[in-house]
MDTraj code that builds the backbone (N, CA, C; nanometers):
import mdtraj as md
import numpy as np

residues = "MET ALA ILE TYR ARG ILE ALA GLY VAL ARG ASP THR GLY GLY ALA ASP ASN THR GLY ILE ALA THR SER PHE MET CYS SER ASN TYR SER GLY VAL ALA GLU SER LEU LYS ILE ARG ILE VAL SER PHE ASN GLY SER LEU VAL ALA GLU LYS THR PHE THR LEU SER ALA GLY HIS THR PHE THR VAL SER THR ARG ALA THR ASN LEU PHE GLY GLU LEU ASP TYR LEU ALA PRO GLY THR LEU ILE ASN PRO PRO GLY GLN ALA VAL ILE SER ALA SER THR PRO LYS ILE ALA CYS SER ALA MET ILE VAL ASP ALA ALA ALA ALA MET PRO ASN GLY ILE PRO LEU HIS MET VAL ARG PHE ASN PRO GLN SER GLY THR GLU GLU".split()
xyz = np.array([
    [0.7236, 2.0930, 1.3207],
    [0.6197, 2.0618, 1.2381],
    [0.7087, 2.0262, 1.1236],
    [0.6329, 1.9077, 1.1025],
    [0.6975, 1.8066, 0.9579],
    [0.6689, 1.9053, 0.7930],
    [0.8061, 1.9372, 0.7616],
    [0.8119, 2.0487, 0.6521],
    [0.8494, 1.9281, 0.5479],
    [0.8584, 1.8199, 0.5171],
    [0.9482, 1.7258, 0.4041],
    [0.9642, 1.5580, 0.4478],
    [0.9045, 1.5227, 0.3403],
    [0.9656, 1.3637, 0.3736],
    [1.0020, 1.3325, 0.2389],
    [1.1397, 1.2458, 0.2378],
    [1.2285, 1.2282, 0.1532],
    [1.2527, 1.0812, 0.1983],
    [1.2013, 0.9835, 0.0366],
    [1.2141, 0.8656, 0.0301],
    [1.3455, 0.8460, -0.0472],
    [1.4339, 0.7299, -0.0234],
    [1.5843, 0.7070, -0.1550],
    [1.6696, 0.7089, -0.0277],
    [1.6970, 0.7385, 0.0966],
    [1.8036, 0.7938, 0.1603],
    [1.8795, 0.6507, 0.1389],
    [1.9705, 0.6544, 0.1551],
    [2.0710, 0.5428, 0.1262],
    [2.2550, 0.5905, 0.1739],
    [2.2249, 0.4990, 0.2132],
    [2.4065, 0.4814, 0.2805],
    [2.4795, 0.3530, 0.2695],
    [2.6138, 0.3370, 0.1689],
    [2.6782, 0.1940, 0.1956],
    [2.7733, 0.1164, 0.3252],
    [2.7892, 0.2485, 0.3820],
    [2.8348, 0.2381, 0.5229],
    [2.9815, 0.2107, 0.5506],
    [3.0738, 0.2065, 0.5972],
    [3.1645, 0.1945, 0.5929],
    [3.2637, 0.3617, 0.5931],
    [3.3410, 0.4053, 0.5846],
    [3.4234, 0.4637, 0.6186],
    [3.4045, 0.6208, 0.5396],
    [3.4126, 0.6784, 0.6045],
    [3.4025, 0.8502, 0.5375],
    [3.4394, 0.8715, 0.3690],
    [3.4050, 0.9157, 0.3486],
    [3.4779, 1.0202, 0.2090],
    [3.4571, 0.8591, 0.1481],
    [3.4171, 0.7925, 0.1130],
    [3.4457, 0.6482, 0.0199],
    [3.2559, 0.5830, -0.0091],
    [3.2574, 0.5142, -0.1195],
    [3.1083, 0.4656, -0.1525],
    [2.9899, 0.5605, -0.1156],
    [2.8442, 0.5690, -0.0974],
    [2.7336, 0.6354, -0.1532],
    [2.7027, 0.6604, -0.0082],
    [2.6056, 0.8209, 0.0346],
    [2.5800, 0.8555, 0.1167],
    [2.4974, 0.9827, 0.1324],
    [2.3487, 0.9990, 0.1998],
    [2.2899, 1.1141, 0.1440],
    [2.3542, 1.2758, 0.1877],
    [2.3066, 1.3215, 0.1580],
    [2.3368, 1.4684, 0.2143],
    [2.2165, 1.5456, 0.1933],
    [2.1825, 1.6356, 0.2678],
    [2.1008, 1.7208, 0.3487],
    [2.0859, 1.8409, 0.3743],
    [2.0804, 1.9763, 0.2160],
    [2.1196, 2.0746, 0.2153],
    [1.9792, 2.1746, 0.2700],
    [2.0068, 2.2407, 0.3950],
    [1.8570, 2.3260, 0.4390],
    [1.9359, 2.4861, 0.4765],
    [1.8433, 2.5552, 0.3919],
    [1.8655, 2.7288, 0.4367],
    [1.7278, 2.7615, 0.5308],
    [1.7808, 2.8735, 0.5803],
    [1.6592, 2.9414, 0.7137],
    [1.6640, 3.1057, 0.6474],
    [1.5146, 3.0639, 0.6155],
    [1.4747, 3.2432, 0.5434],
    [1.4354, 3.2823, 0.6517],
    [1.3503, 3.2888, 0.7142],
    [1.3604, 3.3663, 0.8461],
    [1.4542, 3.4945, 0.9184],
    [1.4217, 3.5245, 1.0118],
    [1.5106, 3.6503, 1.1002],
    [1.5568, 3.6494, 1.1661],
    [1.5086, 3.4827, 1.2278],
    [1.5841, 3.4190, 1.3533],
    [1.6343, 3.2957, 1.3797],
    [1.6356, 3.2407, 1.4725],
    [1.7584, 3.0911, 1.4525],
    [1.6453, 3.0423, 1.4487],
    [1.6875, 2.8459, 1.4076],
    [1.5594, 2.8036, 1.4262],
    [1.5926, 2.6485, 1.4359],
    [1.4911, 2.5694, 1.4904],
    [1.5229, 2.4243, 1.5648],
    [1.5137, 2.3756, 1.3838],
    [1.5871, 2.2571, 1.3628],
    [1.5318, 2.1692, 1.2411],
    [1.6247, 2.0072, 1.3202],
    [1.5393, 1.9440, 1.2604],
    [1.5266, 1.7639, 1.2967],
    [1.5510, 1.6932, 1.1790],
    [1.6420, 1.6480, 1.2089],
    [1.5951, 1.4879, 1.0758],
    [1.5963, 1.4006, 1.1398],
    [1.5601, 1.3127, 1.0640],
    [1.5282, 1.1621, 1.1376],
    [1.4909, 1.0783, 0.9826],
    [1.5557, 0.9856, 1.0250],
    [1.6352, 0.8560, 0.9066],
    [1.5720, 0.6810, 0.9690],
    [1.4926, 0.6792, 0.8970],
    [1.4259, 0.5420, 0.9315],
    [1.4683, 0.4800, 0.8162],
    [1.4657, 0.2922, 0.8730],
    [1.5168, 0.1965, 0.7511],
    [1.3923, 0.2223, 0.6543],
    [1.4355, 0.0916, 0.5638],
    [1.2955, 0.0478, 0.4875],
    [1.1765, -0.0231, 0.5774],
    [1.1964, -0.0890, 0.6785],
    [1.1146, -0.1559, 0.7565],
    [1.0549, -0.0343, 0.8943],
    [1.0958, 0.0657, 0.8682],
    [1.0344, 0.1675, 0.9266],
    [1.1299, 0.1603, 1.0827],
    [1.2647, 0.1172, 1.1094],
    [1.3655, 0.1333, 1.2584],
    [1.4196, 0.2410, 1.2327],
    [1.4886, 0.3564, 1.3571],
    [1.4702, 0.4343, 1.3919],
    [1.6283, 0.4138, 1.3337],
    [1.7236, 0.4817, 1.2204],
    [1.8729, 0.4762, 1.1856],
    [1.9146, 0.6340, 1.2587],
    [1.9063, 0.7056, 1.2764],
    [1.9362, 0.8294, 1.3386],
    [1.8124, 0.9075, 1.3597],
    [1.8330, 1.0274, 1.4182],
    [1.7609, 1.1156, 1.4991],
    [1.8525, 1.2470, 1.5218],
    [1.8463, 1.3510, 1.4487],
    [1.9148, 1.4690, 1.5317],
    [1.8866, 1.6090, 1.5352],
    [1.8892, 1.6712, 1.6028],
    [1.8465, 1.8258, 1.5732],
    [1.9110, 1.9188, 1.6118],
    [1.9120, 2.0370, 1.4947],
    [2.0330, 2.1321, 1.5054],
    [1.9770, 2.2537, 1.4792],
    [2.0332, 2.3810, 1.5415],
    [2.0161, 2.5188, 1.5339],
    [2.0087, 2.5761, 1.4122],
    [1.9495, 2.6137, 1.3254],
    [1.9819, 2.6616, 1.2000],
    [1.9528, 2.8428, 1.2373],
    [2.0851, 2.9085, 1.2469],
    [2.0908, 3.0583, 1.2270],
    [2.0456, 3.1618, 1.1205],
    [1.9753, 3.2082, 1.1542],
    [1.9050, 3.3066, 1.0166],
    [1.9657, 3.3686, 0.9310],
    [1.9026, 3.3036, 0.8279],
    [1.9608, 3.3275, 0.6579],
    [2.0900, 3.2569, 0.6481],
    [2.1228, 3.1299, 0.7155],
    [2.1951, 3.0685, 0.7138],
    [2.2173, 2.9345, 0.6259],
    [2.2614, 2.9139, 0.5758],
    [2.2463, 2.7388, 0.4590],
    [2.3295, 2.6445, 0.5708],
    [2.2180, 2.5282, 0.5858],
    [2.3155, 2.3996, 0.6908],
    [2.3690, 2.2389, 0.6114],
    [2.4833, 2.2038, 0.6273],
    [2.4813, 2.0434, 0.4620],
    [2.5240, 2.0101, 0.6188],
    [2.4369, 1.8628, 0.6283],
    [2.4260, 1.7351, 0.6682],
    [2.4401, 1.6639, 0.6048],
    [2.5463, 1.5307, 0.6070],
    [2.5187, 1.4060, 0.5584],
    [2.5033, 1.3119, 0.6531],
    [2.4648, 1.1804, 0.5342],
    [2.4727, 1.0501, 0.6673],
    [2.5781, 1.0469, 0.7152],
    [2.7196, 1.0730, 0.6455],
    [2.8248, 1.0255, 0.6835],
    [2.9642, 1.1689, 0.6057],
    [3.0934, 1.1912, 0.6465],
    [3.1631, 1.2654, 0.5279],
    [3.2168, 1.2659, 0.3981],
    [3.1834, 1.3238, 0.3400],
    [3.1910, 1.3545, 0.1670],
    [3.2800, 1.4148, 0.1716],
    [3.3652, 1.3810, 0.0527],
    [3.4776, 1.4927, -0.0157],
    [3.3800, 1.6512, -0.0948],
    [3.2666, 1.6257, -0.0784],
    [3.2337, 1.7099, -0.1788],
    [3.1412, 1.8553, -0.0413],
    [3.1192, 1.7664, 0.0020],
    [3.0613, 1.9090, 0.0950],
    [3.1751, 1.9251, 0.2313],
    [3.1215, 2.0733, 0.2817],
    [3.1770, 2.0797, 0.4125],
    [3.0436, 2.0804, 0.5412],
    [3.0708, 1.9889, 0.5096],
    [2.8968, 1.9177, 0.6285],
    [2.9932, 1.9675, 0.7921],
    [2.8627, 2.0019, 0.8254],
    [2.8595, 2.0555, 0.9645],
    [2.8351, 1.9271, 1.0641],
    [2.8232, 1.8124, 1.0326],
    [2.7498, 1.7410, 1.1061],
    [2.7392, 1.5720, 1.0304],
    [2.6894, 1.4578, 1.0696],
    [2.6856, 1.3451, 1.0711],
    [2.5556, 1.2875, 1.1186],
    [2.4407, 1.2147, 0.9639],
    [2.3441, 1.1712, 1.0767],
    [2.3971, 1.0240, 1.1427],
    [2.4337, 0.9415, 1.0531],
    [2.4968, 0.7936, 1.0926],
    [2.6210, 0.7472, 1.0373],
    [2.7061, 0.7909, 1.0829],
    [2.8274, 0.7699, 1.0008],
    [2.8251, 0.6192, 1.0079],
    [2.9075, 0.5551, 0.8984],
    [2.9010, 0.3960, 0.8975],
    [2.8203, 0.2570, 0.8867],
    [2.6883, 0.3530, 0.8522],
    [2.5775, 0.2774, 0.8983],
    [2.4926, 0.2460, 0.8016],
    [2.4830, 0.0882, 0.7541],
    [2.4413, 0.0626, 0.6286],
    [2.2987, 0.0884, 0.5521],
    [2.2432, 0.2258, 0.5321],
    [2.0978, 0.1845, 0.4930],
    [2.0627, 0.1655, 0.3422],
    [2.0937, 0.0269, 0.2871],
    [2.0341, -0.0272, 0.2266],
    [1.9593, -0.1628, 0.2420],
    [1.8498, -0.1920, 0.1528],
    [1.7942, -0.1263, 0.0483],
    [1.7782, 0.0468, 0.1588],
    [1.7001, 0.1247, 0.0605],
    [1.7224, 0.2740, 0.1002],
    [1.5722, 0.2325, 0.2252],
    [1.6109, 0.3876, 0.2723],
    [1.4870, 0.4416, 0.3844],
    [1.4909, 0.5418, 0.3194],
    [1.3964, 0.6312, 0.3868],
    [1.3254, 0.7523, 0.4282],
    [1.3894, 0.8946, 0.5722],
    [1.3837, 0.9986, 0.5248],
    [1.3708, 1.0833, 0.5965],
    [1.3043, 1.1768, 0.6194],
    [1.2304, 1.2388, 0.7265],
    [1.1316, 1.3445, 0.7803],
    [1.2455, 1.4685, 0.7841],
    [1.1999, 1.5823, 0.7544],
    [1.2651, 1.7114, 0.8204],
    [1.1938, 1.7815, 0.8637],
    [1.1746, 1.8156, 0.9829],
    [1.0863, 1.8760, 1.0965],
    [1.2161, 2.0121, 1.1375],
    [1.0526, 2.1567, 1.1267],
    [1.1516, 2.2184, 1.1720],
    [1.0176, 2.3381, 1.2795],
    [1.1344, 2.4466, 1.3603],
    [1.0205, 2.5404, 1.3671],
    [0.9357, 2.6247, 1.3325],
    [0.9764, 2.6131, 1.2520],
    [0.9508, 2.7100, 1.0865],
    [0.8744, 2.6211, 0.9711],
    [0.8101, 2.7095, 0.8713],
    [0.8089, 2.6622, 0.7368],
    [0.9094, 2.7791, 0.6763],
    [0.9657, 2.8585, 0.7261],
    [1.0392, 2.9513, 0.6326],
    [1.1654, 2.8277, 0.6655],
    [1.1851, 2.7141, 0.6248],
    [1.3122, 2.6361, 0.5978],
    [1.2751, 2.5680, 0.3898],
    [1.4217, 2.6172, 0.3826],
    [1.3650, 2.4917, 0.2532],
    [1.4724, 2.4185, 0.2438],
    [1.5423, 2.3315, 0.2321],
    [1.5748, 2.1982, 0.2348],
    [1.5649, 2.1538, 0.0643],
    [1.6620, 2.0755, 0.0281],
    [1.7351, 1.9437, -0.0768],
    [1.7634, 1.8344, -0.0430],
    [1.7992, 1.7748, -0.1277],
    [1.8507, 1.6122, -0.0739],
    [1.8975, 1.5622, -0.1989],
    [2.0248, 1.4636, -0.1438],
    [2.0887, 1.4141, -0.2290],
    [2.1656, 1.3298, -0.1900],
    [2.1927, 1.1649, -0.2996],
    [2.2484, 1.0787, -0.2919],
    [2.3941, 1.0980, -0.3595],
    [2.4803, 1.0662, -0.3112],
    [2.6509, 1.1440, -0.3340],
    [2.7427, 1.0651, -0.3172],
    [2.8724, 1.0447, -0.4415],
    [2.9048, 0.9248, -0.4497],
    [3.0359, 1.0065, -0.3435],
    [3.0033, 0.9696, -0.2080],
    [3.0977, 0.9762, -0.1067],
    [3.2672, 1.0471, -0.0795],
    [3.3228, 0.9993, -0.2602],
    [3.4109, 0.9982, -0.2743],
    [3.4588, 1.0882, -0.3514],
    [3.3856, 1.1397, -0.4464],
    [3.3864, 1.2472, -0.5341],
    [3.4171, 1.3746, -0.4441],
    [3.4948, 1.4617, -0.5415],
    [3.5182, 1.6314, -0.4770],
    [3.4111, 1.7130, -0.5924],
    [3.3918, 1.6482, -0.6872],
    [3.2962, 1.7394, -0.8051],
    [3.1581, 1.6229, -0.7887],
    [3.0612, 1.7426, -0.7538],
    [2.8898, 1.6708, -0.7683],
    [2.9202, 1.5716, -0.9193],
    [2.8597, 1.4541, -0.8105],
    [2.8090, 1.3496, -0.8895],
    [2.7164, 1.2121, -0.8111],
    [2.5946, 1.2716, -0.7847],
    [2.5232, 1.2135, -0.7529],
    [2.3759, 1.2400, -0.8504],
    [2.2669, 1.2207, -0.7293],
    [2.1270, 1.1316, -0.7609],
    [2.0356, 1.2746, -0.6604],
    [1.9545, 1.3560, -0.7514],
    [1.8700, 1.3723, -0.6335],
    [1.7633, 1.3649, -0.6050],
    [1.7094, 1.3951, -0.5054],
    [1.6057, 1.2729, -0.4372],
    [1.4844, 1.3670, -0.4267],
    [1.3551, 1.3199, -0.4656],
    [1.2191, 1.4073, -0.4606],
    [1.1942, 1.4067, -0.3225],
    [1.1395, 1.5138, -0.3299],
    [1.0727, 1.5577, -0.1596],
    [0.9909, 1.6254, -0.1206],
    [0.8536, 1.6061, -0.0205],
    [0.7324, 1.6171, -0.0604],
    [0.7117, 1.7222, 0.0649],
    [0.6872, 1.8593, 0.0037],
    [0.6392, 1.9232, 0.1076],
    [0.5128, 1.9163, 0.1771],
    [0.6034, 1.9892, 0.3371],
    [0.4527, 1.9745, 0.4268],
    [0.4434, 2.0996, 0.4741],
    [0.3734, 2.1892, 0.4964],
    [0.3517, 2.3095, 0.5786],
    [0.4102, 2.4153, 0.4640],
    [0.3543, 2.4448, 0.3210],
    [0.4626, 2.5100, 0.2512],
    [0.4318, 2.6683, 0.3719],
    [0.4880, 2.7761, 0.3400],
    [0.5207, 2.9167, 0.3846],
    [0.3802, 2.9576, 0.3265],
    [0.3100, 3.0672, 0.3379],
    [0.2056, 3.1176, 0.3058],
    [0.2564, 3.1894, 0.2017],
    [0.1228, 3.1978, 0.1460],
    [0.1565, 3.3060, -0.0157],
    [0.2316, 3.2207, -0.0497],
    [0.2730, 3.1031, -0.1133],
    [0.4168, 3.0657, -0.1991],
    [0.3183, 2.9067, -0.2313],
    [0.3316, 2.8604, -0.3498],
    [0.3289, 2.7168, -0.4351],
    [0.4792, 2.6898, -0.4491],
    [0.4893, 2.5498, -0.4026],
    [0.6059, 2.4769, -0.3876],
    [0.5841, 2.3150, -0.4489],
])
top = md.Topology()
chain = top.add_chain()
for i, resn in enumerate(residues, 1):
    res = top.add_residue(resn, chain, resSeq=i)
    for name in ("N", "CA", "C"):
        top.add_atom(name, md.element.get_by_symbol(name[0]), res)
traj = md.Trajectory(xyz[None], top)
């Protein structure tokens, strides 16, 4: 099920730890491992990347369009791929008990230097307001 849609996903392409990348952080509040899929499409709707991950119970997972100095990513979505003009991402999960955030970052910076992206939440967890 789709749980988030994010506009403004961007990457300047090129080498790891340089330029601009987009990072996604997701936490699993479920008591069991859950499936998480991130799909990135360009401004014109063409597929840039799509990957599915298993997120262990109680863990937080960070994935970026490519390697950054800021985060210890566990995987990458589109290393070296130019995403400009900005595109969008859809995050799907096997449960609504996943919470995510996303930001555009300076991939070379070791200190936080970025822009948070607005995320539209679908299928909120029952009894919550998001």
